[in-house]
C-alpha positions in Angstrom: 9.8 54.4 -50.9 12.6 54.0 -48.5 10.4 55.1 -45.7 7.9 52.4 -46.6 10.6 49.8 -46.8 11.9 50.9 -43.4 8.4 50.7 -41.8 7.9 47.2 -43.4 11.3 45.9 -42.1 10.7 47.4 -38.7 7.2 45.9 -38.5 8.4 42.5 -39.7 11.2 42.5 -37.1 8.8 43.3 -34.3 6.4 40.7 -35.4 9.1 38.1 -35.5 10.5 39.0 -32.1 7.1 38.8 -30.4 5.7 35.8 -32.2 8.3 33.4 -30.9 7.0 30.5 -28.9 6.3 31.5 -25.4 7.7 29.5 -22.5 5.4 26.7 -21.4 3.4 27.5 -18.3 4.5 25.6 -15.2 2.1 22.8 -14.2 2.9 21.4 -10.8 1.9 17.9 -10.1 3.0 14.4 -9.4 5.0 12.9 -12.2 5.3 9.4 -10.7 3.0 6.9 -12.6 2.8 4.7 -9.4 1.1 7.5 -7.5 -2.7 8.0 -7.1 -2.5 11.6 -8.1 -0.3 11.1 -11.2 -0.6 14.0 -13.6 0.6 13.3 -17.2 0.5 17.0 -18.0 2.7 18.1 -15.1 6.1 19.6 -16.0 7.2 20.5 -12.5 7.4 18.1 -9.6 4.7 18.3 -7.0 3.8 16.1 -4.0 2.8 12.5 -4.8 0.2 10.5 -2.9 0.5 6.7 -2.9 -2.2 4.1 -2.2 -0.2 2.9 0.8 -0.3 6.4 2.5 -3.9 6.0 3.6 -3.2 2.5 5.1 -0.2 3.4 7.2 -1.1 3.4 10.9 -2.4 1.3 13.8 -5.7 -0.5 13.7 -7.5 -2.2 16.6 -10.0 -4.9 16.0 -10.5 -8.6 15.6 -9.2 -11.6 13.7 -11.8 -14.3 13.9 -10.8 -17.8 12.8 -13.9 -20.0 12.9 -12.2 -23.3 12.2 -8.9 -25.1 12.9 -7.1 -21.9 13.9 -9.8 -20.7 16.3 -7.2 -20.7 19.1 -5.6 -17.6 17.6 -8.9 -15.6 17.3 -9.3 -12.6 19.5 -8.6 -8.9 19.8 -5.9 -8.0 17.3 -3.7 -5.0 16.5 -2.7 -4.5 12.9 0.3 -2.1 12.6 0.8 -1.1 9.0 4.1 0.6 7.9 5.8 1.4 4.6 7.9 -1.5 3.4 11.2 0.2 2.8 12.5 -2.8 0.8 9.5 -2.9 -1.5 7.8 -0.7 -4.0 6.1 2.6 -3.4 2.8 0.9 -2.6 4.1 -2.0 -0.5 3.6 -2.2 3.2 4.5 -4.5 6.1 1.7 -5.5 8.4 2.4 -6.7 11.9 -0.5 -8.8 13.2 -0.5 -9.1 17.0 -3.3 -11.0 18.8 -4.1 -11.1 22.5 -3.6 -14.9 22.2 0.1 -14.3 21.6 0.3 -14.7 17.8 2.6 -12.1 16.2 2.9 -12.4 12.4 4.7 -10.0 10.2 3.4 -10.1 6.6 3.9 -7.9 3.5 1.2 -6.6 1.2 0.6 -4.3 -1.7 -1.9 -1.4 -1.8 -4.0 -0.5 -4.8 -6.7 2.1 -4.3 -8.6 1.2 -1.2 -7.5 -2.5 -1.2 -4.5 -4.1 0.5 -3.6 -7.5 -0.8 -1.5 -9.9 1.4 0.4 -12.8 -0.1 3.2 -13.9 2.3 5.1 -17.1 3.3 6.7 -17.0 6.7 9.3 -19.7 7.5 10.2 -21.2 10.9 7.7 -19.3 13.0 7.1 -20.4 16.6 3.5 -20.5 17.7 2.0 -21.9 20.9 -0.4 -24.8 20.5 -1.9 -26.3 23.6 0.7 -24.7 25.8 3.7 -26.0 23.8 5.8 -24.1 21.2 5.6 -25.5 17.7 7.8 -24.5 14.7 5.6 -23.9 11.6 5.7 -22.3 8.2 2.7 -20.0 7.7 1.2 -19.0 4.3 -1.0 -15.9 4.6 -3.2 -14.7 1.7 -6.1 -12.3 1.6 -7.5 -8.9 0.8 -8.8 -6.1 3.0 -10.6 -2.9 2.1 -10.2 0.4 3.8 -13.5 2.5 4.0 -12.9 5.7 6.0 -11.1 4.3 9.1 -12.6 0.8 8.9 -10.4 -2.1 7.6 -12.5 -5.2 6.6 -11.8 -8.4 4.7 -10.4 -11.8 5.3 -7.1 -13.6 5.6 -6.6 -17.3 4.7 -3.9 -18.9 6.9 -2.2 -22.2 6.5 0.2 -23.4 9.2 2.4 -26.4 8.3 4.5 -28.1 11.0 8.2 -28.0 10.3 9.1 -30.8 12.8 5.7 -32.4 13.2 3.3 -33.6 10.5 0.8 -30.9 11.2 -1.3 -28.7 8.9 -4.0 -26.3 10.0 -5.8 -23.9 7.7 -8.6 -21.4 8.2 -10.1 -18.3 6.6 -10.3 -15.6 9.1 -12.5 -12.4 8.8 -10.8 -9.2 9.8 -12.4 -6.1 11.2 -10.4 -3.2 12.6 -10.6 0.5 13.1 -7.7 3.0 12.5 -6.6 4.5 15.8 
């Protein structure tokens, strides 16, 4: 009887020792909900990929304003960088045309879309050979497909010292370099 009790206690002890909850398997992945590769099941940090990552770079193309702002149309470079003062999907876009327009705007990336909504105060632009102080409102959306950036930008330039208001919707087409 003692032998049976001993075997029973030994078996029960072994069963208890080996049936404890096992350690959870490590699942590496991005644990940041703002990232495109967020993994809710991840329990160990992995590399995160943000929507802005695919946009960062230099693009060469055109900004074509068909109306009142036609004078700024032409070959254009779009330099897109991370916006260090914004969120993880925010960027700064420096728009530089061969006509001399240089406009720094901010935007937010979601998926393959970049949305621009910026107001720039006291910018100097050249109109008919003379510098003019303006406030510029820039709004628009562009889409990145492979290396091609397409969309449009609505621009409104209001004179600060002169009663001037020019507006236009300008298609954008540029290729990542």
